[in-house]
Residue frames relative to the residue before (quaternion, step in Angstrom):
aa qw qx qy qz dx dy dz
M 1.0000 0.0000 0.0000 0.0000 0.00 0.00 0.00
R 0.6714 0.5058 -0.2967 0.4531 3.55 0.90 -0.98
K 0.6423 0.5267 -0.3147 0.4594 3.58 1.04 -0.84
A 0.6380 0.5234 -0.3217 0.4643 3.60 1.03 -0.77
C 0.6491 0.5074 -0.3164 0.4702 3.60 0.99 -0.81
K 0.6407 0.5164 -0.3216 0.4683 3.55 1.02 -0.84
G 0.6436 0.5254 -0.3157 0.4583 3.58 1.01 -0.84
Q 0.6574 0.5010 -0.3051 0.4731 3.58 0.99 -0.83
A 0.6357 0.5190 -0.3280 0.4679 3.58 1.02 -0.78
M 0.6360 0.5315 -0.3261 0.4545 3.59 0.97 -0.84
K 0.6582 0.5286 -0.3102 0.4373 3.57 1.03 -0.77
Q 0.6459 0.5143 -0.3178 0.4663 3.59 1.23 -0.35
I 0.4963 0.6998 -0.4146 0.3034 3.60 1.19 -0.44
P 0.6567 0.5076 -0.3552 0.4301 3.68 0.78 -0.79
N 0.6754 0.4765 -0.3008 0.4757 3.60 0.92 -0.85
L 0.6283 0.5254 -0.3321 0.4679 3.58 1.05 -0.73
L 0.6286 0.5240 -0.3328 0.4686 3.60 1.06 -0.70
C 0.6303 0.5165 -0.3308 0.4760 3.59 1.06 -0.72
I 0.6535 0.4964 -0.3100 0.4799 3.57 0.97 -0.84
L 0.6125 0.5336 -0.3393 0.4743 3.59 1.05 -0.75
R 0.6484 0.5154 -0.3196 0.4602 3.60 0.96 -0.87
I 0.6312 0.5176 -0.3366 0.4695 3.60 0.99 -0.75
C 0.6763 0.4899 -0.2956 0.4639 3.61 0.87 -0.95
L 0.6691 0.4855 -0.3032 0.4740 3.60 0.91 -0.86
S 0.6144 0.5493 -0.3464 0.4481 3.58 1.04 -0.74
V 0.6658 0.4798 -0.2952 0.4892 3.56 0.91 -0.92
S 0.6209 0.5537 -0.3376 0.4404 3.61 1.03 -0.74
L 0.5754 0.6009 -0.3747 0.4092 3.59 1.12 -0.61
L 0.5834 0.5976 -0.3625 0.4137 3.59 1.17 -0.53
F 0.7535 0.4178 -0.1930 0.4696 3.57 1.16 -0.59
V 0.6665 0.4437 -0.3152 0.5095 3.58 1.25 0.25
E 0.6167 -0.5613 0.4133 0.3658 3.55 -1.23 0.54
P 0.4797 -0.6698 0.4768 0.3064 3.62 -0.78 1.00
F 0.8456 0.1601 -0.1760 0.4778 3.54 -1.09 0.93
S 0.4481 0.6608 -0.4776 0.3666 3.64 1.23 0.20
G 0.6971 -0.4560 0.3417 0.4351 3.58 -1.28 0.15
L 0.6659 0.4922 -0.3011 0.4729 3.58 0.94 -0.87
F 0.6072 0.5464 -0.3395 0.4663 3.58 1.04 -0.79
L 0.6976 0.4670 -0.2800 0.4657 3.58 0.80 -1.00
A 0.6218 0.5308 -0.3490 0.4580 3.62 1.03 -0.69
F 0.6639 0.4818 -0.3018 0.4858 3.62 0.86 -0.93
Y 0.6395 0.5495 -0.3049 0.4428 3.53 0.99 -0.96
L 0.6856 0.4752 -0.2809 0.4745 3.59 0.87 -0.96
L 0.6294 0.5206 -0.3343 0.4702 3.60 1.03 -0.71
C 0.6160 0.5280 -0.3446 0.4723 3.60 1.03 -0.73
G 0.6777 0.4929 -0.2899 0.4622 3.56 0.88 -0.93
F 0.6548 0.5114 -0.3111 0.4615 3.57 0.95 -0.88
S 0.6612 0.5004 -0.3164 0.4608 3.59 0.90 -0.87
D 0.6378 0.5219 -0.3246 0.4643 3.58 1.06 -0.71
M 0.6597 0.5180 -0.3117 0.4464 3.58 1.02 -0.76
I 0.7974 0.3678 -0.1822 0.4424 3.60 0.86 -0.86
D 0.5308 0.6603 -0.4289 0.3136 3.63 1.08 -0.43
G 0.6841 0.4847 -0.2897 0.4618 3.59 0.89 -0.88
T 0.6289 0.5347 -0.3285 0.4590 3.56 1.02 -0.81
I 0.6652 0.4874 -0.3022 0.4781 3.58 0.91 -0.90
A 0.6308 0.5343 -0.3381 0.4498 3.61 0.97 -0.81
R 0.6777 0.4742 -0.2993 0.4757 3.60 0.92 -0.83
K 0.6756 0.5078 -0.2987 0.4432 3.61 0.92 -0.88
T 0.7441 0.3730 -0.2128 0.5117 3.61 1.07 -0.68
N 0.4097 -0.7237 0.4525 0.3219 3.60 1.30 0.14
S 0.4819 0.6670 -0.4359 0.3644 3.56 1.01 0.81
A 0.3370 0.7301 -0.5214 0.2857 3.59 1.22 0.33
S 0.0636 0.8011 -0.5886 0.0880 3.55 -0.91 0.95
E 0.6531 -0.4830 0.4056 0.4191 3.53 -1.32 0.24
F 0.6370 0.5242 -0.3216 0.4648 3.58 0.98 -0.85
G 0.6673 0.5069 -0.2973 0.4576 3.59 0.90 -0.93
A 0.6416 0.5139 -0.3215 0.4699 3.59 0.99 -0.80
R 0.6593 0.4943 -0.3050 0.4775 3.58 0.98 -0.81
L 0.6450 0.5201 -0.3148 0.4630 3.57 0.96 -0.88
D 0.6297 0.5275 -0.3231 0.4699 3.58 1.03 -0.81
S 0.6639 0.4946 -0.3035 0.4717 3.59 0.92 -0.87
I 0.6366 0.5164 -0.3262 0.4708 3.59 0.99 -0.81
A 0.6510 0.5102 -0.3131 0.4667 3.58 0.94 -0.90
D 0.6417 0.5225 -0.3214 0.4604 3.59 1.00 -0.81
V 0.6658 0.5031 -0.3013 0.4614 3.58 0.91 -0.93
I 0.6531 0.5022 -0.3180 0.4691 3.60 0.92 -0.86
F 0.6385 0.5277 -0.3204 0.4595 3.59 0.93 -0.90
M 0.6976 0.4622 -0.2789 0.4712 3.59 0.82 -0.97
A 0.6447 0.5218 -0.3309 0.4501 3.61 0.94 -0.81
V 0.6442 0.5090 -0.3190 0.4736 3.59 0.96 -0.84
L 0.6610 0.5057 -0.3142 0.4569 3.58 0.92 -0.86
V 0.6300 0.5151 -0.3382 0.4727 3.58 0.97 -0.79
Y 0.6552 0.5235 -0.3056 0.4508 3.57 0.90 -0.94
I 0.7104 0.4513 -0.2541 0.4765 3.59 0.95 -0.88
L 0.7819 0.4133 -0.1969 0.4232 3.56 0.74 -1.07
V 0.5730 0.6176 -0.3935 0.3679 3.60 1.03 -0.66
P 0.6894 0.4811 -0.3197 0.4371 3.65 0.79 -0.81
V 0.7415 0.4036 -0.2378 0.4803 3.62 1.09 -0.55
M 0.5290 0.6393 -0.4158 0.3722 3.60 1.23 -0.19
Q 0.1808 -0.7693 0.6079 0.0773 3.53 -0.96 0.95
V 0.3001 0.7446 -0.5372 0.2585 3.58 0.26 1.28
S 0.6212 -0.5770 0.3914 0.3578 3.55 -1.25 0.50
W 0.6594 -0.5059 0.3832 0.4029 3.55 -1.30 0.30
R 0.5748 0.5906 -0.3828 0.4174 3.61 1.12 -0.55
I 0.6368 0.5149 -0.3232 0.4743 3.56 1.04 -0.77
W 0.6367 0.5227 -0.3331 0.4587 3.60 0.97 -0.77
I 0.6287 0.5109 -0.3327 0.4828 3.59 1.05 -0.72
F 0.6236 0.5354 -0.3269 0.4664 3.58 0.99 -0.87
I 0.6571 0.5060 -0.3015 0.4703 3.60 0.91 -0.89
A 0.6500 0.5111 -0.3165 0.4649 3.60 0.97 -0.83
V 0.6318 0.5230 -0.3314 0.4664 3.60 0.99 -0.79
I 0.6441 0.5120 -0.3188 0.4704 3.58 0.94 -0.87
A 0.6427 0.5253 -0.3228 0.4547 3.59 0.93 -0.87
V 0.6504 0.5054 -0.3171 0.4701 3.60 0.96 -0.81
I 0.6459 0.5097 -0.3225 0.4681 3.61 0.96 -0.83
R 0.6557 0.5044 -0.3080 0.4699 3.60 0.92 -0.90
L 0.6516 0.5092 -0.3142 0.4663 3.58 0.94 -0.86
A 0.6336 0.5248 -0.3279 0.4644 3.59 0.97 -0.83
S 0.6536 0.5122 -0.3111 0.4622 3.58 0.95 -0.85
L 0.6601 0.5005 -0.3079 0.4679 3.58 0.94 -0.88
L 0.6591 0.5072 -0.3100 0.4607 3.60 0.97 -0.83
I 0.6366 0.5138 -0.3295 0.4714 3.58 0.96 -0.83
T 0.6489 0.5156 -0.3134 0.4636 3.57 0.92 -0.92
Y 0.6679 0.5021 -0.3099 0.4535 3.57 0.89 -0.88
F 0.7236 0.4474 -0.2688 0.4515 3.60 0.78 -0.94
K 0.6738 0.4807 -0.3001 0.4741 3.59 1.12 -0.59
F 0.8365 0.2150 -0.0528 0.5013 3.56 0.85 -1.02
R 0.3847 -0.7471 0.4539 0.2963 3.58 1.32 -0.03
K 0.6270 0.4645 -0.3513 0.5174 3.55 1.11 0.80
I 0.3137 -0.6862 0.6145 0.2304 3.51 -1.23 0.55
A 0.1802 0.7991 -0.5454 0.1775 3.56 -0.54 1.15
M 0.1866 -0.7119 0.6608 0.1474 3.47 -1.31 0.55
L 0.4517 -0.7146 0.4753 0.2437 3.56 -1.06 0.76
H 0.4037 -0.7024 0.5382 0.2323 3.53 -1.23 0.57
T 0.1513 0.8130 -0.5431 0.1458 3.58 0.79 1.02
Y 0.6302 -0.5120 0.4132 0.4123 3.54 -1.29 0.31
A 0.6378 0.5293 -0.3318 0.4506 3.60 1.01 -0.77
N 0.6471 0.4972 -0.3259 0.4772 3.61 1.00 -0.74
K 0.6237 0.5173 -0.3412 0.4763 3.59 1.07 -0.67
A 0.6462 0.5024 -0.3170 0.4790 3.60 1.00 -0.81
A 0.6362 0.5207 -0.3251 0.4674 3.58 1.02 -0.79
G 0.6413 0.5189 -0.3169 0.4679 3.56 0.97 -0.83
F 0.6546 0.5040 -0.3101 0.4704 3.58 0.97 -0.84
A 0.6457 0.5143 -0.3196 0.4652 3.59 0.96 -0.86
L 0.6644 0.4894 -0.2995 0.4789 3.57 0.93 -0.87
F 0.6358 0.5370 -0.3257 0.4487 3.55 1.03 -0.78
C 0.6805 0.4929 -0.2833 0.4623 3.59 1.03 -0.80
F 0.5116 0.7018 -0.4026 0.2890 3.59 1.13 -0.62
P 0.7128 0.4443 -0.2993 0.4527 3.67 0.63 -0.95
A 0.6518 0.5228 -0.3213 0.4456 3.58 1.03 -0.74
L 0.7417 0.4101 -0.2180 0.4838 3.59 1.06 -0.72
Y 0.4574 0.7420 -0.4164 0.2584 3.57 1.25 -0.46
S 0.7162 0.4558 -0.2609 0.4596 3.61 0.89 -0.85
F 0.7376 0.4454 -0.2181 0.4582 3.59 1.21 -0.41
V 0.7435 0.3271 -0.1752 0.5563 3.59 1.23 -0.44
N 0.6112 -0.5330 0.4246 0.4026 3.57 -1.11 0.65
P 0.4789 -0.7188 0.4162 0.2840 3.62 -0.55 1.13
D 0.6617 0.5012 -0.3294 0.4499 3.63 0.93 -0.74
I 0.6565 0.4941 -0.3153 0.4749 3.59 0.96 -0.81
L 0.6536 0.5067 -0.3092 0.4696 3.56 0.93 -0.89
A 0.6814 0.4861 -0.2910 0.4633 3.59 0.84 -0.96
A 0.6418 0.5151 -0.3313 0.4615 3.62 0.98 -0.76
A 0.6500 0.5079 -0.3197 0.4661 3.60 0.96 -0.82
V 0.6695 0.4841 -0.2987 0.4778 3.58 0.88 -0.93
C 0.6607 0.5110 -0.3119 0.4528 3.60 0.88 -0.88
T 0.6172 0.5459 -0.3490 0.4464 3.60 1.02 -0.69
V 0.6650 0.4857 -0.2972 0.4832 3.57 0.90 -0.92
V 0.6774 0.4922 -0.2917 0.4624 3.59 0.89 -0.95
C 0.6417 0.5216 -0.3267 0.4577 3.59 0.98 -0.79
F 0.6261 0.5279 -0.3377 0.4640 3.59 0.96 -0.83
S 0.6824 0.4841 -0.2986 0.4591 3.59 0.85 -0.94
A 0.6416 0.5262 -0.3234 0.4549 3.59 1.03 -0.78
V 0.6622 0.4909 -0.3048 0.4771 3.60 0.92 -0.88
E 0.6379 0.5226 -0.3348 0.4559 3.60 0.95 -0.84
E 0.6655 0.4966 -0.3110 0.4624 3.59 0.87 -0.91
L 0.6313 0.5305 -0.3318 0.4581 3.59 0.97 -0.81
L 0.6738 0.4898 -0.2979 0.4662 3.60 0.88 -0.89
I 0.6273 0.5231 -0.3362 0.4689 3.58 0.99 -0.79
Q 0.6986 0.4727 -0.2872 0.4539 3.59 0.82 -0.95
I 0.6071 0.5397 -0.3599 0.4590 3.60 1.06 -0.62
Q 0.7379 0.4354 -0.2241 0.4645 3.59 0.94 -0.93
A 0.5924 0.6353 -0.3615 0.3387 3.60 1.07 -0.67
K 0.3180 -0.7293 0.5766 0.1858 3.51 -1.14 0.78
E 0.7674 0.0535 -0.0655 0.6356 3.57 1.30 -0.34
L 0.5835 -0.6059 0.4217 0.3385 3.53 -1.20 0.56
N 0.0486 0.7633 -0.6416 0.0585 3.56 -0.90 1.01
R 0.2479 -0.8112 0.5144 0.1258 3.57 -0.04 1.29
D 0.7302 0.4602 -0.2349 0.4469 3.58 1.10 -0.64
V 0.3212 0.7282 -0.5379 0.2778 3.59 1.17 0.38
K 0.4132 -0.7534 0.4653 0.2123 3.59 -0.87 0.97
G 0.7726 -0.2347 0.1614 0.5674 3.58 1.15 -0.47
I 0.6869 -0.5085 0.3312 0.3999 3.52 -1.25 0.31
F 0.7614 0.3192 -0.1867 0.5325 3.59 1.10 -0.66
A 0.4936 0.6940 -0.4190 0.3150 3.61 1.22 -0.23
E 0.7675 -0.1303 0.1245 0.6152 3.56 1.03 -0.81
R 0.5363 -0.5780 0.4779 0.3872 3.53 -1.18 0.33
H 0.2352 -0.7693 0.5774 0.1396 3.53 -0.77 1.00
S 0.5947 -0.6039 0.4082 0.3391 3.52 -1.15 0.66
């Protein structure tokens, strides 16, 4: 009996990590950007994002709800960061145009996914993981690297992932959130 309860508790950890990421993301709104507390919350958000899926797979607790919760937590985290960092970023207008283009591509992908599959979903491709990592590194590197060069490098990675996801969703006959990439395997 005790082992079954422990197993059930373990299966809740991934969802609890997503909820923690949402709470920490919102907490970032109330701390000074780039302060020690900001970086601590920020790193905890990143760590929780890295391990929630792994724990879900290891405990056989991966679910549609968990995947949606993870996506919601990711969107909230990114939205909070945009809200906090955009006013303090010192980058050229070209970077802002690049960011707007990426946003349009991401929106197009989400709309295509919604109209084709009646779901809002982002894919777990390797390129999206690389984009997430690049975006995650941005605040930590911002004070040490020329902001335009750093932003251009990050935007390039993010743009590639956005275009890949758009192409996958255009070609897909059914939604597969776990497709690894456009060339990794044939997607349905």
